[in-house]
BATORDO-856013 format. One line per 3 residues: number of its first residue (from 1); their letters; for each residue x, y negated, z negated of N, C-alpha, C, O. Coordinates in steps of 0.001 Angstrom, whole numbers, m for minus. Example, Ala and Ser with C-alpha at 12.3 -4.5 7.8 and 13.67 -1.06 7.14 Angstrom:
# residues 2
1 = as = 13190 5690 m7800 12300 4500 m7800 13200 3300 m7800 14236 3319 m8465  12850 2250 m7080 13670 1060 m7140 12900 m30 m7870 13409 m1138 m8039
//
This chain:
# residues 217
1 = mpt = 13515 m29201 m9804 12284 m28905 m9065 12473 m29348 m7613 12829 m30499 m7361  12234 m28435 m6647 12419 m28774 m5227 11523 m29933 m4821 10429 m30109 m5358  11992 m30705 m3886 11219 m31805 m3320 10834 m31476 m1890 11211 m30433 m1356
4 = lkd = 10086 m32370 m1281 9626 m32166 82 10815 m31959 1018 10736 m31168 1958  11914 m32666 765 13093 m32556 1626 13796 m31210 1477 14459 m30740 2402  13643 m30597 308 14315 m29312 53 13551 m28117 642 14137 m27068 908
7 = inc = 12258 m28286 838 11423 m27149 1197 10906 m27276 2620 10234 m28248 2966  11233 m26265 3456 10726 m26192 4789 9510 m25239 4746 9652 m24021 4852  8337 m25823 4589 7124 m25004 4379 6829 m24083 5539 6380 m22955 5336
10 = kei = 7075 m24547 6757 6751 m23710 7902 7638 m22478 7934 7167 m21388 8257  8930 m22633 7600 9849 m21486 7606 9510 m20523 6460 9600 m19305 6615  9128 m21075 5331 8737 m20240 4165 7492 m19440 4499 7404 m18253 4186
13 = frk = 6534 m20090 5133 5299 m19396 5540 5565 m18387 6651 4992 m17297 6654  6415 m18740 7575 6768 m17847 8688 7343 m16543 8131 6967 m15452 8561  8256 m16672 7173 8905 m15495 6581 7890 m14622 5880 7927 m13398 6008
16 = ayk = 6967 m15249 5126 5928 m14486 4423 4927 m13852 5395 4455 m12737 5175  4613 m14574 6463 3714 m14081 7477 4291 m12814 8142 3570 m11849 8391  5576 m12841 8416 6233 m11694 9042 6419 m10548 8057 6662 m9410 8460
19 = nry = 6305 m10847 6765 6446 m9814 5731 5174 m9000 5513 5176 m8028 4758  4094 m9396 6174 2842 m8629 6051 2955 m7306 6818 3578 m7252 7878  2357 m6252 6284 2375 m4981 6973 1341 m5012 8111 188 m5392 7906
22 = twk = 1774 m4606 9308 886 m4500 10452 1108 m3166 11154 2169 m2553 11037  101 m2737 11874 224 m1502 12652 1038 m1780 13901 1101 m2910 14385  1660 m727 14414 2454 m855 15653 1498 m1014 16838 321 m658 16773
25 = ndf = 2046 m1554 17909 1197 m1842 19083 611 m610 19729 m374 m707 20461  1203 570 19472 668 1791 20090 m357 2477 19191 m694 3639 19417  m862 1768 18164 m1842 2335 17262 m3166 2570 18008 m3722 1649 18606
28 = ngy = m3658 3810 17963 m4858 4145 18737 m6086 4388 17866 m7124 4818 18370  m5982 4117 16566 m7104 4303 15676 m6981 5543 14838 m5978 6253 14914  m7997 5816 14031 m7959 6997 13159 m9396 7404 12793 m10354 6691 13093
31 = qgk = m9517 8553 12146 m10814 9046 11749 m10714 9764 10412 m9617 10048 9931  m11852 10052 9821 m11846 10773 8557 m13230 10793 7939 m14228 10542 8616  m13285 11093 6647 m14528 11121 5903 m14655 9806 5129 m13659 9224 4697
34 = cif = m15889 9357 4965 m16140 8117 4207 m17171 8393 3110 m18163 9090 3325  m16914 7840 1954 m17815 8009 806 m18101 6651 215 m17185 5860 m10  m19359 6376 m38 m19771 5097 m643 m20451 5400 m1973 m21396 6187 m2027
37 = lsn = m19968 4773 m3049 m20521 4981 m4368 m21002 3668 m4959 m20242 2702 m5019  m22259 3618 m5399 m22824 2411 m5993 m24076 2768 m6783 m24924 3525 m6311  m24185 2215 m7994 m25361 2475 m8846 m25654 3970 m8987 m26800 4405 m8874
40 = nki = m24615 4733 m9232 m24732 6181 m9455 m25249 6951 m8250 m25664 8104 m8367  m25220 6294 m7076 m25608 6966 m5846 m24391 7166 m4956 m23500 6320 m4880  m24386 8316 m4284 m23254 8659 m3420 m23761 8908 m2005 m24728 9642 m1799
43 = hkg = m23107 8297 m1048 m23416 8538 378 m22141 9051 1043 m21085 8429 936  m22244 10172 1720 m21085 10749 2375 m21300 10873 3882 m22390 11218 4339  m20254 10589 4638 m20337 10686 6065 m18957 10787 6698 m17957 10995 6011
46 = nfi = m18918 10639 7985 m17668 10624 8743 m17542 9280 9480 m18521 8557 9665  m16325 8979 9886 m16137 7771 10665 m15052 7949 11691 m14153 8774 11532  m15143 7172 12740 m14084 7063 13723 m13849 5588 13984 m14780 4833 14265
49 = lgk = m12607 5197 13886 m12215 3794 14202 m11303 3845 15380 m10130 4196 15251  m11831 3494 16550 m11041 3567 17779 m10071 2414 17942 m9959 1541 17081  m9373 2430 19068 m8409 1391 19350 m9056 27 19489 m8398 m998 19311
52 = dfk = m10362 8 19810 m11085 m1231 19929 m11525 m1811 18593 m12119 m2887 18528  m11213 m1059 17507 m11507 m1477 16136 m13005 m1615 15870 m13422 m2417 15034  m13802 m837 16578 m15264 m805 16326 m15567 476 15560 m15544 1558 16145
55 = pni = m15854 376 14254 m16113 1569 13436 m17383 2278 13852 m18411 1645 14088  m17308 3584 13938 m18483 4417 14223 m18722 5323 13011 m17958 6251 12747  m19801 5029 12283 m20107 5754 11062 m21151 6830 11381 m22168 6540 12011
58 = qki = m20905 8049 10953 m21774 9183 11282 m22274 9873 10019 m21628 9825 8972  m23434 10514 10135 m24016 11337 9075 m24533 10539 7855 m24777 11118 6796  m24695 9231 8005 m25326 8400 6978 m26482 7670 7659 m26292 6977 8659
61 = ede = m27672 7835 7108 m28850 7270 7775 m29188 5831 7314 m29767 5054 8073  m28833 5501 6106 m29150 4166 5559 m28320 3116 6325 m27096 3063 6204  m29010 2298 7102 m28307 1323 7985 m27547 278 7158 m26504 m215 7587
64 = kiv = m28065 m54 5986 m27365 m1015 5149 m26045 m460 4664 m25048 m1180 4617  m26024 813 4302 m24793 1476 3867 m23818 1599 5044 m22620 1353 4908  m24354 1977 6179 m23517 2108 7386 m22815 779 7699 m21618 738 7981
67 = ksi = m23592 m292 7642 m23066 m1628 7930 m22004 m2032 6914 m20999 m2650 7265  m22234 m1683 5666 m21282 m2028 4610 m19963 m1301 4772 m18899 m1902 4625  m20024 1 5078 m18802 783 5304 m18065 290 6529 m16842 145 6518
70 = asq = m18822 34 7591 m18206 m440 8836 m17508 m1790 8638 m16434 m2040 9185  m18146 m2647 7845 m17547 m3995 7647 m16227 m3901 6893 m15308 m4678 7155  m16121 m2941 5940 m14852 m2758 5218 m13760 m2271 6155 m12636 m2772 6128
73 = lfe = m14095 m1294 6981 m13122 m765 7928 m12673 m1844 8928 m11489 m1952 9246  m13641 m2640 9418 m13285 m3672 10376 m12447 m4763 9722 m11490 m5253 10321  m12800 m5148 8494 m12063 m6190 7774 m10637 m5768 7544 m9728 m6594 7624
76 = vci = m10417 m4490 7259 m9071 m3989 7055 m8260 m4023 8349 m7113 m4470 8365  m8868 m3546 9422 m8078 m3405 10658 m7716 m4725 11309 m6673 m4824 11955  m8555 m5742 11154 m8204 m7030 11783 m6978 m7659 11110 m6294 m8488 11709
79 = hrv = m6706 m7258 9863 m5511 m7743 9176 m4261 m6909 9509 m3139 m7287 9174  m4489 m5759 10180 m3350 m4906 10547 m2880 m5155 11949 m1843 m4630 12353  m3624 m5952 12717 m3219 m6259 14091 m1975 m7140 14063 m1920 m8139 13346
82 = kre = m996 m6760 14842 242 m7551 14901 108 m8679 15889 m21 m8456 17093  140 m9901 15374 110 m11087 16216 1316 m11945 15871 1552 m12272 14708  2067 m12302 16891 3285 m13067 16660 2971 m14428 16018 1953 m15050 16323
85 = fes = 3842 m14865 15146 3651 m16133 14402 3395 m17282 15337 2480 m18071 15101  4173 m17403 16393 4059 m18553 17282 2722 m18562 18023 2182 m19631 18308  2194 m17407 18331 921 m17345 19035 m259 m17787 18164 m1302 m18200 18670
88 = vhs = m67 m17689 16827 m1131 m18050 15891 m937 m19447 15337 m1906 m20190 15186  295 m19818 15032 547 m21030 14246 1431 m22076 14958 1935 m22995 14312  1621 m21940 16283 2513 m22907 16953 1954 m24327 16925 2717 m25288 17023
91 = eny = 617 m24478 16790 38 m25822 16781 m300 m26297 15366 m1042 m27263 15191  245 m25615 14365 34 m26016 12976 1300 m26589 12349 2422 m26237 12713  1075 m27476 11404 2157 m28058 10600 1877 m27723 9140 725 m27734 8707
94 = fnl = 2917 m27429 8392 2757 m27001 7016 3388 m28037 6081 4567 m28375 6193  2552 m28528 5151 2952 m29659 4322 2916 m29269 2839 1943 m28683 2365  3981 m29600 2123 4062 m29239 697 3011 m29971 m125 2876 m31192 m43
97 = lky = 2268 m29202 m921 1309 m29783 m1864 1898 m29789 m3266 1950 m30828 m3924  2340 m28619 m3718 2966 m28541 m5048 3770 m27277 m5177 3594 m26324 m4418  4667 m27281 m6161 5533 m26174 m6417 5393 m25785 m7891 5545 m26634 m8769
100 = ses = 5110 m24533 m8163 4920 m24081 m9538 5396 m22654 m9682 5921 m22070 m8734  5215 m22085 m10873 5596 m20692 m11097 4754 m19757 m10216 5178 m18640 m9919  3576 m20204 m9804 2701 m19396 m8963 3155 m19380 m7517 2723 m18527 m6742
103 = gie = 4006 m20295 m7148 4513 m20332 m5770 4488 m21714 m5159 4196 m22701 m5835  4794 m21778 m3889 4814 m23024 m3124 3461 m23157 m2396 3130 m22365 m1513  2710 m24165 m2788 1380 m24368 m2164 1530 m25377 m1063 2190 m26403 m1226
106 = msv = 904 m25078 83 1033 m25950 1255 m307 m26128 1954 m1160 m25241 1922  m479 m27263 2575 m1678 m27512 3366 m1306 m27471 4849 m148 m27667 5218  m2288 m27219 5669 m2074 m27120 7095 m2686 m28331 7795 m3820 m28710 7502
109 = sgk = m1953 m28929 8702 m2475 m29957 9576 m2267 m29497 11000 m1441 m28621 11256  m3010 m30080 11937 m2931 m29608 13317 m4148 m28809 13656 m5263 m29187 13297  m3954 m27691 14353 m5056 m26881 14858 m5976 m26403 13735 m7199 m26494 13844
112 = nqg = m5381 m25896 12659 m6184 m25382 11543 m6190 m26349 10356 m5973 m25961 9207  m6442 m27607 10673 m6497 m28684 9676 m7369 m28282 8482 m8498 m27822 8649  m6821 m28464 7276 m7579 m28233 6068 m7311 m26887 5410 m7628 m26707 4234
115 = dky = m6730 m25931 6146 m6379 m24651 5549 m5233 m24858 4540 m4442 m25794 4659  m5168 m23968 3558 m4132 m24029 2543 m3604 m22609 2276 m4331 m21623 2391  m2312 m22542 1917 m1707 m21274 1545 m764 m21492 361 m307 m22600 76
118 = rvk = m500 m20367 m312 522 m20411 m1377 1435 m19215 m1193 967 m18094 m994  2740 m19451 m1259 3718 m18392 m997 4674 m18269 m2185 5164 m19265 m2718  4926 m17008 m2587 5897 m16746 m3660 6631 m15443 m3308 6004 m14423 m3023
121 = ddy = 7948 m15498 m3335 8788 m14330 m3083 8428 m13635 m1763 8371 m12407 m1698  8195 m14406 m748 7854 m13907 599 6502 m13200 655 6263 m12391 1552  5611 m13502 m304 4255 m12984 m292 3308 m14169 m223 3516 m15171 m907
124 = inm = 2255 m14064 608 1190 m15081 654 184 m14680 m423 m581 m13734 m231  176 m15390 m1554 m673 m14977 m2689 m1902 m15866 m2840 m2671 m15680 m3783  m2109 m16820 m1949 m3350 m17583 m1935 m3658 m17998 m511 m2786 m18468 220
127 = vyr = m4918 m17815 m128 m5370 m18210 1211 m6661 m19038 1038 m7573 m18634 315  m6720 m20166 1693 m7888 m21058 1663 m8152 m21456 3096 m7542 m22389 3619  m9079 m20730 3736 m9274 m20899 5197 m10719 m21125 5549 m11613 m20537 4939
130 = kih = m10958 m21971 6527 m12310 m22145 7059 m12529 m21155 8164 m11846 m21182 9188  m13506 m20260 7950 m13802 m19208 8921 m15302 m19172 9200 m16101 m18983 8283  m15682 m19350 10454 m17106 m19319 10860 m17975 m20265 10007 m19065 m19889 9578
133 = gti = m17493 m21470 9771 m18306 m22488 9106 m18331 m22436 7598 m19023 m23232 6962  m17578 m21500 7004 m17474 m21453 5538 m16014 m21314 5140 m15188 m20850 5926  m15705 m21713 3930 m14325 m21613 3439 m14206 m20306 2621 m15037 m20018 1760
136 = iei = m13165 m19542 2913 m12860 m18337 2154 m11617 m18599 1313 m10571 m19005 1821  m11759 m18355 11 m10631 m18575 m914 m10218 m17233 m1507 m11031 m16551 m2130  m8968 m16857 m1316 m8459 m15552 m1770 m7227 m15768 m2638 m6310 m16507 m2282
139 = yve = m7235 m15100 m3788 m6053 m15082 m4671 m5585 m13636 m4825 m6381 m12758 m5157  m4312 m13389 m4589 m3744 m12034 m4689 m2928 m11898 m5943 m2016 m12688 m6187  m3247 m10903 m6743 m2533 m10620 m7988 m1417 m9601 m7810 m350 m9727 m8412
142 = efl = m1671 m8578 m6970 m691 m7494 m6800 m543 m7145 m5335 m1503 m7193 m4566  684 m6791 m4960 991 m6351 m3602 1588 m4963 m3642 2171 m4535 m4638  1425 m4273 m2524 2112 m3015 m2309 3190 m3241 m1279 2910 m3680 m164
145 = dtg = 4449 m2938 m1653 5550 m3075 m735 5754 m1720 m34 6209 m763 m660  5420 m1639 1256 5520 m356 1981 6942 m76 2461 7235 1019 2942  7828 m1074 2328 9164 m923 2882 9260 m1529 4269 10347 m1874 4732
148 = igs = 8125 m1656 4925 8083 m2265 6267 7020 m3380 6315 6501 m3720 7378  6721 m3925 5152 5716 m5011 5070 4862 m4848 3835 4800 m3768 3247  4210 m5915 3448 3405 m5937 2219 1923 m5834 2525 1449 m6290 3565
151 = lsk = 1187 m5211 1573 m247 m5100 1636 m837 m5681 363 m311 m5435 m722  m1917 m6446 469 m2610 m6942 m712 m3302 m5769 m1412 m4045 m5007 m793  m3045 m5645 m2696 m3602 m4504 m3435 m4679 m4907 m4408 m5721 m4255 m4480
154 = kys = m4453 m5972 m5164 m5429 m6453 m6121 m5641 m7945 m5884 m4693 m8727 m5945  m6892 m8341 m5612 m7150 m9733 m5234 m8623 m10095 m5418 m9471 m9227 m5619  m8901 m11375 m5346 m10292 m11871 m5455 m10613 m12667 m4236 m9721 m13226 m3599
157 = sqq = m11906 m12729 m3889 m12376 m13469 m2723 m13676 m14166 m3060 m14547 m13604 m3724  m13799 m15424 m2584 m15007 m16173 m2852 m15245 m17148 m1703 m14298 m17676 m1122  m16531 m17385 m1376 m16885 m18341 m352 m17114 m19699 m962 m17703 m19821 m2037
160 = idp = m16637 m20741 m260 m16769 m22127 m702 m17541 m22893 332 m17268 m22772 1526  m18514 m23691 m105 m19287 m24552 789 m18355 m25667 1319 m17789 m26404 512  m18181 m25810 2630 m17269 m26797 3190 m17686 m28242 2936 m16863 m29153 3029
163 = ntl = m18976 m28457 2612 m19475 m29822 2388 m19305 m30234 940 m18830 m31333 652  m19696 m29349 23 m19645 m29686 m1402 m18333 m29218 m2060 m17973 m29669 m3147  m17619 m28289 m1359 m16388 m27658 m1874 m16652 m26897 m3187 m15754 m26730 m4013
166 = kan = m17887 m26446 m3358 m18239 m25628 m4524 m18530 m24207 m4073 m18950 m23971 m2940  m18302 m23271 m4977 m18544 m21862 m4650 m20008 m21624 m4306 m20895 m22101 m5014  m20269 m20895 m3231 m21653 m20589 m2853 m21864 m19080 m2700 m22811 m18645 m2045
169 = sqk = m20975 m18285 m3308 m21130 m16833 m3340 m20559 m16333 m4642 m19827 m17042 m5332  m20913 m15067 m4978 m20297 m14499 m6174 m18829 m14215 m5898 m18431 m14040 m4746  m18045 m14171 m6932 m16627 m13855 m6797 m16465 m12348 m6738 m16952 m11632 m7613
172 = ley = m15797 m11875 m5732 m15574 m10440 m5537 m14157 m10080 m5959 m13190 m10701 m5519  m14044 m9063 m6823 m12720 m8592 m7274 m12411 m7260 m6560 m13166 m6294 m6674  m11302 m7231 m5834 m10955 m6057 m5066 m9761 m5296 m5655 m8840 m5886 m6219
175 = lde = m9807 m3966 m5505 m8675 m3134 m5824 m8538 m2140 m4695 m9410 m1287 m4531  m7494 m2214 m3919 m7298 m1348 m2759 m6185 m327 m3039 m5189 m638 m3693  m6375 890 m2533 m5340 1915 m2580 m5082 2391 m1149 m6006 2546 m351
178 = fvn = m3820 2614 m854 m3421 2987 501 m2694 4308 506 m2133 4724 m509  m2702 4977 1662 m1976 6234 1824 m1164 6170 3124 m1618 5614 4124  6 6728 3093 860 6749 4256 696 8095 4947 991 9127 4344
181 = igk = 237 8116 6184 0 9363 6877 828 9463 8162 1279 8459 8713  1008 10681 8612 1705 10894 9882 3196 10624 9770 3714 10305 8700  3868 10761 10901 5311 10533 10955 5654 9134 11427 6822 8789 11606
184 = kdc = 4607 8330 11629 4830 7012 12190 4865 5922 11094 4838 4731 11406  4926 6328 9831 4891 5366 8747 3672 4472 8847 3775 3246 8892  2503 5123 8882 1237 4441 9104 449 4404 7796 47 5447 7280
187 = wll = 228 3201 7262 m499 3021 6001 m1968 2703 6285 m2296 1778 7029  m2841 3508 5661 m4289 3346 5873 m4979 3172 4506 m4493 3654 3483  m6113 2476 4519 m6875 2288 3300 m7477 3631 2853 m8182 4300 3610
190 = nsr = m7173 4001 1599 m7644 5242 1021 m8885 5021 164 m9797 5847 148  m8908 3885 m555 m10103 3526 m1347 m10115 2040 m1592 m9073 1387 m1628  m11323 1512 m1761 m11510 99 m2093 m12604 4 m3141 m13717 484 m2927
193 = tik = m12293 m612 m4270 m13258 m848 m5323 m13556 m2344 m5391 m12638 m3159 m5489  m14819 m2699 m5339 m15233 m4124 m5406 m16135 m4314 m6617 m17154 m3642 m6778  m15717 m5271 m7477 m16536 m5607 m8645 m17049 m7028 m8521 m16368 m7901 m7984
196 = yln = m18267 m7257 m9028 m18852 m8590 m8986 m19991 m8666 m9983 m20467 m7644 m10477  m20419 m9868 m10274 m21558 m10086 m11152 m22830 m10268 m10334 m22868 m11066 m9397  m23883 m9511 m10699 m25140 m9632 m9981 m25914 m10845 m10462 m25387 m11640 m11240
199 = qnq = m27151 m11005 m10018 m27946 m12176 m10361 m28249 m12245 m11880 m28541 m13320 m12406  m28179 m11121 m12557 m28391 m11091 m14009 m27102 m11194 m14799 m27056 m10957 m16006  m26036 m11563 m14054 m24705 m11709 m14649 m24178 m10398 m15259 m23402 m10393 m16215
202 = qee = m24638 m9293 m14659 m24155 m7975 m15059 m23161 m7496 m13996 m23340 m7716 m12798  m22106 m6832 m14482 m21076 m6375 m13560 m21552 m5167 m12762 m22070 m4201 m13323  m21370 m5235 m11453 m21682 m4098 m10592 m20408 m3690 m9841 m19510 m4500 m9609
205 = tqk = m20366 m2436 m9479 m19202 m1892 m8779 m19611 m1128 m7541 m20544 m326 m7570  m18910 m1381 m6461 m19047 m577 m5257 m17702 43 m4959 m16669 m608 m5121  m17696 1294 m4527 m16463 1938 m4187 m16568 2624 m2847 m17523 3350 m2571
208 = fvf = m15555 2379 m2008 m15479 2984 m699 m14245 3906 m692 m13134 3477 m1006  m14463 5168 m330 m13368 6129 m275 m13227 6648 1151 m14216 7014 1787  m11999 6679 1647 m11717 7185 2974 m10688 8299 2841 m9568 8050 2396
211 = edl = m11045 9515 3217 m10157 10660 3009 m10133 11584 4227 m10869 11395 5196  m9252 12598 4139 m9018 13489 5275 m8707 12666 6521 m9241 12930 7598  m7854 11683 6369 m7566 10754 7456 m6577 11366 8464 m5617 12033 8079
214 = cll = m6825 11130 9729 m5852 11534 10753 m5870 10529 11913 m6912 9966 12251  m4728 10327 12492 m4580 9358 13576 m5127 9910 14878 m5062 11114 15129  m5657 9040 15691 m6113 9402 17027 m4987 9296 18004 m4176 8375 17902
217 = n = m4900 10200 18950 m3825 10194 19927 m4101 9214 21047 m3291 9081 21964
//
């Protein structure tokens, strides 16, 4: 079993960080049709996601649905932005917590004190980060290897209260599908299914479909 001396957590995390799929710097955005399905209701519209990553949803009047679709598109694109490892993590130190079949779990000290990650086979399969005053805990079960980086395909997400360290939101189960379009090897979200338990502990499903996708020049 590896010991602290055997494992360079920062280098292991750096390699996994660089293994994530990101868009190229000349990415100018894309557009297409968007479909939202929930409780046997279907909402159809169009969207444009510009270079500024501000989604513009059209032909859907329900503001709550518009906001929900836009939030999914924005959440996807912020993870596709290419940011160099040193610009993000130069002030962080990575410390071994434990090593298991699930991967190498490490805690962060320094700038992002308290964050935690787990890495296995150059994939980051667990994220525990404090964002905007709450802790987000993500576990990834499946990845898509695009050949030029990995994408999380099947995963769960839950919010944790930073004071009590107990869950303060329902657990969301995600299943993402991606499509490669254009000649630039550009992978875009094709569909996202989210499952969760409602207040009556009944399973509900939301599905977002993005089709007829084309890149903006």
